Residue, then its C-alpha position, 0 to 999 in steps of 0.5 A: m066076340q064081346r064088345s062093350d054093350d054095358v057103360a063103365t059103371k055097370v059091369a058085373p061083379d067078377e069084372r069089378k075087383a080092384g087090383s086084380r090083374g086080371a080085372g085090369l086086363f079085362r077093362a083095358f081089353w074091353r075099352w081097346h075092343f070098343y074104341a078099335s071097333f070105330l075104325v074097324i067096323p067101317v072097314v070090315l063092313v065094306l069088305a064083307v059087303t064087297g067081298l060078298i059081291y065079288l064072291f058072286r061076280f060070275q053069278l051077278e054079272p051074267a045076270l046083269n048083262a045078259d045081252l053081252m055075256k049070255v049067247q044061244q047056240p043055234p042048232g047045228l051051228r058050231a062056233q067060228q074060229y078065234d081068229a075070225q072073232l078077233g078080225e071082227v073085234k079089230s073092226a070094231f075097234p080099229d084104234a085100240t089094241v087087243v091084249s087078250m081073249t078069253e075062251p067062253s066058259g059055257p056053250d051059252r057064253s061069249t068070247v071075251f077080248s080085253i083091249q086098250t083103247a087108244d087113250g089107255a082105258t080097258r074095255d072088254v068086248f064081248v063076242d057072240p061065237y057062233q055068228g061072230k057078231v060084237l055084242g058090245s064092250l064094258d069098262p070092267d071097272s064099271t061093273l058092280s064086281g068092279a066097283s066092289i073089287l076097287l072098294h074092297g081093295e082100296l075104297m076108290a080112293g087111290r093110295w089113301g084107300d089103301a092105307v085106310i083098308e090096311i090100317g083097318a086090317c090091322w086094328a081087326l087084328v086087335m079086336a079079334i085078339t081082345g074079343y077072344y079074350l072078353f069071349v073067355r073071361g066074360r063068359v060067367a057075366r054073360a050066362r048070369r045076365r041071360t039068366a036074369k033075363a037082363a035087358g040085351a043079354a041075348l044079343r050080348s051072348r048071340h054076338a060073342l058066340t058068332g065072334s067066337v066062330l068067326g075070329v078065326g076066319l077073320l085072322f085068317l083073312i087078315v093075314s091072306g090079305l096083307p100081301w095086297t096091301g101097299l105098306w106092309g105088302a110092298k115092304v114083304q115083297q121087296f125084302a122077299a126079292s132082295q132073298g131071291s123069292s116073292m109072294w107072287g108067281e108072277d111070269p117074267g115071260a108074259l104080259s104084266n096084266p092081260t085080264s080085266t076084273l071080269d075074268e076068271s080064268l087066269p092065275h091070280s097072280h098080280t102085277v108085282p115086279w118079279g124078284l128073281g129076274e133070273t128067268k129068260v123071257p121068252k121071244s118069238d123068232p121072225n127069222q126062221d127058216r120056212r116060218s109059219v104065222a101062228t094064230l090065236d087058233t093055233a095057240v089054243a090047239v097047242g095049249s090043249q095038246k099040252g093039257l092045259a084046261r080050258p077055258m083058256t086065256i091067250a095073251l097076244p102078242a106084243g111086237e114082232e118078238g111077242v109070244y102067245s102067252v096060253i094060260g090054263y083054267a085054274f080057278q079052284d087049285p092054284a097048283k094047276e097054274r100053268t102058263l105056254h109061251v108060244d112062238q107066234f111064227g114057228a107055234q112052237v112052245v118057247s117056254t112054260y111057267g108054273y106053279q111048280d116053278y113058284p118060289l115056296l113063299a109064292k106057293t103059300v100066298a097062291q093058296g092063301i089067295a085061293l082060300h081068300e077068295g072062296r074059290r079053293l075047296g069048290i062049292t064048299n069054300m063058296v058056302l063058308t065064305t057067304v056064311f062068314c061074311l054075313g056073320v060079319i055083317f052081323m056083328c057089325v051091326s049088333g056091336p053098335l046095337m049093343w052100345w046104342r041100347r046102354r049108352p049113357k043117357a047124360a050128354g057129354a060121355v061115350g060110355a066107353p069102358r074104363g080101364r088101362l093096359p097093366l103094362k108094367a105089371t104085365p112085361a109079356l104084354a108089353v112085348i106082345v104089343i111092341a111085337l105087333a106094332l113092329f110087325l104091322p107098321m101101320f098098327g105101330i104108327t096109328l097106336v102111336l098116335a092114338l097114345l100121344l093124342d091121349r097124352l097130349v089133348i084128351r088128358r088135358t082136356p076135362r071135357l074130352r076126359l069125360w068123353f072118353n071116360t079116360t083114367d089116370 
């Protein structure tokens, strides 16, 4: 999408038609595109880089932590039972609570146990399945991919970071919409500059062309990422719950979060309170006649018998009434998400919960998340997401570079395009802006703040009026 790479006084003749509604919109959209970039570029650049790292986490982490995640299978030696490996973990961490176990994803990978330490911290413990030896542990948030996902979600700043991400995402929509308008309306001027071999014309055209392709993907990623946000996502989930639905396919019978950021096998539902509240929470019965005590291996065997894909993750029972929650591998296809709750004494399946039980809204969100994370369409999705992230990084670099080359040489001015939205002359545009502000509260709040700042401070301060190139 086209960015402001020319100062306001240097625009093509067809962009300078006085009194023209089209010219007014072009200049106004150009100005909004320019100033939105100051907020959007840093946020989107962080999201693209961290998203790229997270996309390749299953290639990066084993390479960076090979001593923990990779093992060698001795000739003729089979893996030990999971219950024996669990015993080794308990011996190594006697004061910790073992929350879940994930099977090795291949013959050269270790078994992963997620534990909660006495002080409430989460660690992933890695066990050699052949030797039954604890290889060590990691704080999942301290890994490269763990740190990346924390940056991606909240900039490592909690609720404030989440708010900045949400604001950046909302204004990225403005960037995309205005960018498409500039791409279409500015095509003649760009062609004329390329023909004249004007300075920066080639970069400007590449920027515009790349943005025109990436814009659709950016819009999708923004929309599919909004359910995670602290304001929009929480409010929509609250409304959905009040209507008997939910954005998340959270199983009311499972532990709330039996995973870590390194886990690749669990359904990607999130710890959002279940909105329906109608499903009975499954429980084990410790008072059964002729009871048998199930183990991790029993739970895995039951999951295999019931057709769950491997590698499976098993959330361990919490207390005497707790169940083994056996979760099938469904990384690339959310429609295969299914969890069996197994009685820890009788080993019978108490209940089953899966994608088919999700509300329609949750099914839609689950599919959107899979695409967002680059895993829904296998290698194709991964390649496209990689190209997209690299393209976004190019956009974030080329935009400021264009401005830097064409910035005004005189001090005291940023070189912004000059123009105002003709809202009175274009009622439909006013309706769109208001609707967008109501649909995206963070956009609406920051828009009002920006307008108040412009009206009460910038317009009343001559130096600021010059700096921002404000028009009457």
